[in-house]
C-alpha positions as CSV (number, residue, x, y, z in Angstrom):
1,M,-20.7,27.5,43.0
2,S,-20.2,23.9,41.8
3,I,-17.1,23.3,39.6
4,C,-18.7,20.5,37.7
5,P,-20.2,21.3,34.2
6,P,-23.9,20.8,33.6
7,I,-24.6,17.2,33.0
8,H,-26.5,17.8,29.8
9,E,-23.3,19.1,28.2
10,A,-21.6,15.7,28.5
11,R,-22.7,12.6,26.8
12,R,-24.0,9.9,29.1
13,A,-21.3,7.2,29.5
14,K,-20.9,3.6,30.5
15,I,-18.6,3.6,33.5
16,L,-16.9,0.7,35.3
17,V,-16.2,1.2,39.0
18,V,-13.5,-1.0,40.4
19,D,-12.9,-1.0,44.2
20,D,-12.5,-3.9,46.7
21,H,-14.1,-1.7,49.4
22,E,-17.9,-2.1,48.9
23,P,-19.0,1.0,50.8
24,V,-16.7,3.3,48.7
25,R,-17.7,1.4,45.5
26,G,-21.3,1.7,46.3
27,L,-21.1,5.5,47.0
28,I,-19.3,6.1,43.7
29,V,-21.9,4.0,41.8
30,R,-24.7,5.9,43.4
31,W,-23.2,9.3,42.5
32,L,-22.7,8.2,38.9
33,H,-26.2,6.9,38.7
34,Q,-27.5,10.3,39.9
35,D,-25.6,11.9,37.1
36,G,-27.4,9.7,34.6
37,H,-24.6,7.3,33.7
38,E,-24.8,3.6,33.1
39,V,-22.7,2.0,35.8
40,L,-21.0,-1.4,36.1
41,Q,-19.0,-2.4,39.2
42,A,-16.3,-4.9,40.1
43,G,-14.7,-5.8,43.4
44,S,-11.4,-6.8,41.9
45,V,-9.2,-6.5,38.8
46,E,-10.0,-10.0,37.8
47,E,-13.8,-9.3,37.9
48,A,-13.2,-6.1,36.0
49,E,-11.3,-8.0,33.3
50,R,-14.2,-10.3,32.8
51,I,-16.5,-7.3,32.3
52,L,-14.2,-5.6,29.9
53,H,-13.9,-8.9,27.9
54,T,-17.7,-8.8,27.1
55,Q,-18.7,-5.1,27.3
56,A,-17.5,-1.8,25.8
57,V,-16.8,0.7,28.6
58,D,-16.2,4.5,28.2
59,V,-14.5,5.2,31.6
60,V,-13.0,3.1,34.4
61,T,-12.6,4.3,37.9
62,S,-10.2,2.1,39.9
63,D,-8.7,2.0,43.4
64,I,-4.9,1.9,43.2
65,K,-4.3,-0.6,45.9
66,M,-6.4,-3.7,46.0
67,P,-5.7,-7.4,47.0
68,G,-4.2,-9.5,44.2
69,C,-3.4,-7.4,41.1
70,S,-3.5,-3.8,42.1
71,G,-5.1,-1.0,40.1
72,G,-1.7,0.7,39.8
73,D,-0.3,-2.3,37.9
74,W,-3.5,-2.9,35.9
75,A,-4.0,0.6,34.6
76,P,-1.0,0.7,32.1
77,K,-2.1,-2.6,30.6
78,V,-5.7,-1.5,30.2
79,S,-4.6,1.8,28.7
80,Q,-2.6,0.0,26.0
81,R,-5.5,-2.2,25.1
82,F,-8.2,0.5,25.2
83,P,-6.4,3.8,24.3
84,E,-9.7,5.7,24.0
85,M,-11.1,4.6,27.4
86,G,-10.7,7.1,30.2
87,I,-9.0,5.8,33.4
88,L,-9.5,7.5,36.7
89,M,-7.3,6.3,39.6
90,I,-8.3,6.7,43.2
91,S,-5.9,6.5,46.1
92,A,-6.3,6.4,49.9
93,C,-3.0,8.2,50.4
94,E,-1.5,11.4,49.0
95,D,1.7,10.2,47.2
96,T,3.0,12.5,44.6
97,R,5.4,10.0,43.1
98,L,2.6,7.4,42.8
99,A,0.3,10.0,41.2
100,I,3.0,10.9,38.6
101,R,3.8,7.3,37.8
102,T,0.1,6.5,37.4
103,L,-0.6,9.5,35.2
104,T,2.4,8.8,33.0
105,Q,1.5,5.1,32.5
106,G,-2.0,5.7,31.0
107,A,-4.3,7.1,33.7
108,W,-6.3,10.2,32.7
109,G,-7.0,11.4,36.2
110,Y,-6.1,11.0,39.9
111,L,-8.2,11.5,43.0
112,I,-7.4,11.3,46.7
113,K,-9.8,9.7,49.2
114,P,-12.1,10.8,50.6
115,I,-13.4,12.2,47.3
116,A,-16.2,14.7,46.8
117,K,-19.1,14.2,44.3
118,E,-18.2,17.5,42.6
119,E,-14.6,16.3,42.1
120,L,-15.8,13.0,40.7
121,T,-18.3,14.6,38.4
122,F,-15.7,17.1,37.1
123,Q,-13.1,14.4,36.3
124,I,-15.7,12.1,34.7
125,G,-16.9,15.0,32.5
126,R,-13.4,15.9,31.4
127,M,-12.7,12.2,30.5
128,I,-15.9,11.9,28.5
129,E,-15.0,15.1,26.6
130,R,-11.5,13.8,25.9
131,R,-12.8,10.4,24.8
132,N,-15.3,12.1,22.5
133,F,-12.5,14.2,21.0
134,L,-10.2,11.1,20.5
135,I,-13.0,9.2,18.8
136,A,-14.0,12.1,16.6
137,A,-10.3,12.6,15.7
138,K,-9.9,8.9,14.8
139,E,-13.1,9.1,12.6
140,M,-11.8,12.2,10.9
141,T,-8.4,10.6,10.3
142,Q,-10.1,7.6,8.8
143,R,-12.3,9.8,6.6
144,L,-9.2,11.7,5.5
145,K,-7.4,8.4,4.7
146,E,-10.4,7.2,2.6
147,T,-10.6,10.6,0.8
148,V,-6.8,10.5,0.1
149,R,-7.2,6.8,-1.1
150,W,-10.1,7.7,-3.3
151,Q,-8.3,10.8,-4.8
152,T,-5.1,8.8,-5.3
153,Q,-7.1,6.1,-7.1
154,M,-8.8,8.7,-9.3
155,L,-5.4,10.3,-10.1
156,R,-3.9,6.9,-10.9
157,E,-6.8,6.1,-13.2
158,S,-6.4,9.5,-14.9
159,H,-2.7,8.8,-15.3
160,Q,-3.4,5.3,-16.7
161,E,-6.0,6.6,-19.1
162,T,-3.5,9.3,-20.4
163,I,-0.8,6.6,-20.7
164,E,-3.1,4.3,-22.6
165,R,-4.2,7.1,-25.0
166,L,-0.5,8.0,-25.5
167,I,0.3,4.3,-26.3
168,S,-2.7,4.0,-28.5
169,A,-1.5,7.0,-30.5
170,S,1.8,5.3,-31.0
171,M,0.2,2.1,-32.2
172,V,-1.6,3.8,-35.0
173,R,1.6,3.6,-37.0
174,D,2.7,0.2,-35.8
175,D,1.3,-3.4,-36.0
176,E,1.5,-4.0,-32.3
177,T,-1.8,-4.8,-30.5
178,G,-3.1,-3.3,-27.3
179,E,-2.8,-6.8,-25.8
180,H,0.9,-6.9,-26.4
181,I,1.3,-3.6,-24.7
182,R,-0.7,-4.7,-21.7
183,R,1.2,-8.0,-21.5
184,I,4.5,-6.3,-21.3
185,G,3.2,-4.3,-18.2
186,I,1.7,-7.3,-16.5
187,L,4.5,-9.7,-17.1
188,S,7.1,-7.1,-16.0
189,A,5.1,-6.6,-12.8
190,I,5.1,-10.3,-12.1
191,V,8.9,-10.5,-12.5
192,A,9.4,-7.5,-10.2
193,E,7.1,-8.9,-7.6
194,T,9.0,-12.2,-7.7
195,M,12.2,-10.1,-7.1
196,G,10.7,-8.6,-4.0
197,W,9.7,-5.1,-5.2
198,S,7.1,-3.3,-3.1
199,A,3.5,-3.2,-4.2
200,S,3.7,0.4,-5.2
201,E,6.9,-0.2,-7.2
202,V,5.3,-3.2,-8.9
203,D,2.3,-1.1,-9.8
204,S,4.4,1.7,-11.2
205,L,6.3,-0.8,-13.4
206,R,3.0,-2.3,-14.6
207,L,2.1,1.2,-15.9
208,A,5.5,2.3,-17.1
209,A,6.6,-0.8,-19.0
210,P,4.0,-0.6,-21.8
211,M,5.6,2.7,-22.9
212,H,8.9,1.0,-23.8
213,D,8.4,1.3,-27.5
214,I,6.6,4.6,-27.6
215,G,9.5,6.1,-29.6
216,K,8.4,4.1,-32.6
217,V,6.1,7.0,-33.5
218,G,9.2,8.7,-34.9
219,I,10.3,5.8,-37.1
220,P,9.3,6.0,-40.9
221,D,6.6,3.6,-42.1
222,S,9.0,2.2,-44.7
223,I,11.1,0.9,-41.9
224,L,8.5,0.3,-39.2
225,R,6.2,-1.8,-41.5
226,K,8.9,-3.5,-43.6
227,P,8.0,-7.2,-43.9
228,G,11.5,-8.4,-44.3
229,P,14.9,-8.0,-42.5
230,L,16.1,-4.4,-42.2
231,S,19.3,-3.2,-43.9
232,H,22.1,-1.9,-41.8
233,E,21.1,1.7,-42.4
234,E,17.4,0.9,-41.7
235,Y,18.4,-0.8,-38.5
236,E,20.4,2.2,-37.3
237,V,17.2,4.3,-37.8
238,M,15.1,1.8,-36.0
239,K,17.5,1.9,-33.0
240,T,16.6,5.6,-32.5
241,H,13.2,4.7,-31.2
242,T,14.9,4.4,-27.8
243,T,16.1,8.0,-27.7
244,I,12.9,9.3,-29.3
245,G,10.9,7.6,-26.7
246,A,13.0,9.0,-23.9
247,K,12.6,12.5,-25.3
248,I,8.8,12.1,-25.5
249,L,8.8,11.1,-21.8
250,A,11.5,13.4,-20.5
251,H,11.1,16.1,-17.9
252,S,8.2,14.6,-16.0
253,N,7.7,15.1,-12.3
254,L,5.9,11.8,-12.0
255,P,8.1,9.0,-10.8
256,M,6.2,6.5,-12.9
257,I,6.8,8.5,-16.1
258,Q,10.4,8.9,-15.1
259,M,10.7,5.1,-14.8
260,A,9.0,4.8,-18.3
261,E,11.6,7.2,-19.7
262,T,14.5,5.0,-18.5
263,I,12.8,1.9,-19.8
264,A,12.2,3.5,-23.2
265,L,15.8,4.5,-23.4
266,C,17.5,1.4,-22.0
267,H,15.4,-1.7,-22.8
268,H,17.7,-2.6,-25.7
269,E,20.9,-2.3,-23.7
270,R,22.6,-5.7,-23.0
271,W,24.2,-7.1,-19.9
272,D,27.5,-7.5,-21.8
273,G,27.5,-3.9,-23.1
274,S,26.8,-4.8,-26.7
275,G,23.3,-3.2,-26.7
276,Y,22.1,0.3,-27.7
277,P,21.8,3.3,-27.6
278,N,24.6,3.9,-25.1
279,G,26.4,0.5,-24.7
280,L,25.6,0.3,-21.0
281,S,26.5,-2.9,-19.2
282,D,25.8,-4.8,-16.0
283,V,24.1,-2.7,-13.3
284,E,24.7,0.5,-15.3
285,I,21.4,-0.5,-17.0
286,P,18.4,0.6,-14.9
287,L,16.8,-2.4,-13.2
288,A,13.3,-1.6,-14.6
289,A,14.8,-1.7,-18.1
290,R,16.6,-5.0,-17.4
291,I,13.3,-6.5,-16.4
292,V,11.4,-5.2,-19.4
293,A,14.2,-6.4,-21.7
294,V,13.6,-10.1,-20.7
295,V,9.9,-9.8,-20.8
296,D,9.9,-8.0,-24.2
297,V,12.0,-10.6,-25.8
298,Y,10.0,-13.5,-24.3
299,D,6.7,-11.9,-25.6
300,A,8.3,-11.3,-29.0
301,L,9.5,-14.9,-29.3
302,T,6.2,-16.4,-28.3
303,H,4.1,-14.4,-30.8
304,D,4.1,-14.0,-34.6
305,R,6.1,-11.3,-36.1
306,V,6.1,-10.1,-39.7
307,Y,9.3,-12.0,-40.6
308,R,8.8,-15.2,-38.6
309,S,6.2,-17.4,-36.7
310,A,5.9,-17.6,-33.0
311,L,8.2,-20.1,-31.2
312,P,6.9,-22.6,-28.7
313,V,7.0,-21.4,-25.1
314,D,9.6,-24.0,-24.0
315,V,11.9,-23.0,-26.9
316,A,11.5,-19.3,-26.0
317,I,12.4,-20.0,-22.4
318,L,15.6,-21.8,-23.5
319,E,16.5,-18.8,-25.6
320,I,16.0,-16.5,-22.6
321,Q,18.2,-18.8,-20.5
322,R,20.9,-18.8,-23.2
323,G,21.0,-15.0,-23.1
324,A,21.7,-14.9,-19.3
325,A,25.0,-13.0,-18.6
326,S,25.3,-11.9,-22.2
327,H,22.0,-10.3,-23.3
328,F,20.2,-10.4,-19.9
329,D,20.9,-9.8,-16.2
330,P,21.3,-13.4,-14.8
331,T,19.4,-12.5,-11.6
332,I,16.4,-11.4,-13.7
333,V,16.5,-14.5,-15.8
334,E,16.4,-16.6,-12.6
335,A,13.4,-14.7,-11.4
336,F,11.8,-15.1,-14.8
337,R,12.3,-18.9,-14.7
338,E,10.7,-18.9,-11.2
339,C,7.6,-17.0,-12.2
340,W,6.9,-17.6,-15.9
341,P,4.3,-20.3,-15.2
342,R,2.1,-17.5,-13.8
343,F,2.3,-15.5,-16.9
344,E,-0.7,-16.8,-18.9
345,S,-3.1,-17.0,-15.9
346,E,-2.2,-13.5,-14.7
347,V,-2.5,-12.0,-18.1
348,E,-6.0,-13.5,-18.6
349,K,-7.2,-11.7,-15.4
350,F,-6.4,-8.3,-16.9
351,V,-6.5,-8.7,-20.7
352,T,-9.6,-9.3,-22.7
353,P,-8.7,-10.2,-26.3
354,E,-10.2,-7.8,-28.9
355,V,-12.7,-9.0,-31.3
356,G,-11.0,-11.2,-33.8
357,E,-7.7,-11.2,-31.9
358,P,-6.2,-14.5,-30.7
359,A,-6.0,-15.3,-27.0
360,L,-2.7,-15.1,-25.2
361,S,-1.8,-18.7,-25.8
362,S,-2.1,-18.2,-29.5
363,P,0.3,-16.0,-31.7
364,V,-0.6,-12.4,-32.2
365,P,1.0,-9.9,-34.6
366,M,3.9,-8.0,-33.2
367,S,6.4,-5.5,-34.7
368,P,10.2,-5.6,-34.3
């Protein structure tokens, strides 16, 4: 009984036969043709390389010892370049150590001359099956990656929609616009990117930063909408928007919401420790909150508020620089100086002014 599987069970393959001995090469080529395969042939490694440079091959059979570059030296290199291509090494001598070395360096099979057609057919069939499996596994992995990527995107979009609705609910009682909220996220992301944050960290900050003032939903209208300066007592109440916001966002399992919680709580802390609510200083203040603190003040300075008009951009930048090492982290101020020219162009890519709302370069209303 033949040990080879029926040919119809294996996909026909394109096979390259490499052997400097023409009679042996011709015999292998004839047998493979009889089995229905498309066969190419080469009398040397150099000739085989020229073929592989222009044609896709499923399986290579190669003599181990040939003049010039030997098949034994060539096989590991070919295996690295074409990991899904089967390599069958053929040797004229029975050398166990050579066989082990060959098989551990990339070859899929090993035959000793003289070879029988049944042995060749069996080995080729196994290699085609293995190649088919590797290709199918690769395609499946790619499909899984695409599915995970799609599901991740859908989840992020769902999270973003939830966040935007949450922020919109908070703005019902405030004078801030949706454009201000989005600007804080985009500008914070630009600063973080300039500081070397990873793409995923930057994206998380872009979504988390707009929730910095969500605690204002708990501030009375008489204070939140007051057109003039706040009294000491009113200011103390206003300061509680940080702790209210942190409570709203607390106990989430999502890292992005956890980041938003720390930003809401700490974006009014100051580098010198004179901020609120906890008087944190220096690196005690979470990095994300330190970034948002700079961006929030810059955006506030360059847009109208109920008690003053917007400042020119160059004046606002000078104010940010004066606040380095007192109000702001000096490292973040330096990153801000480096990237602020990108702000307007980057915001315009993501923000479309609402009907009747000024563009970014013009003042827009903003609350304290």
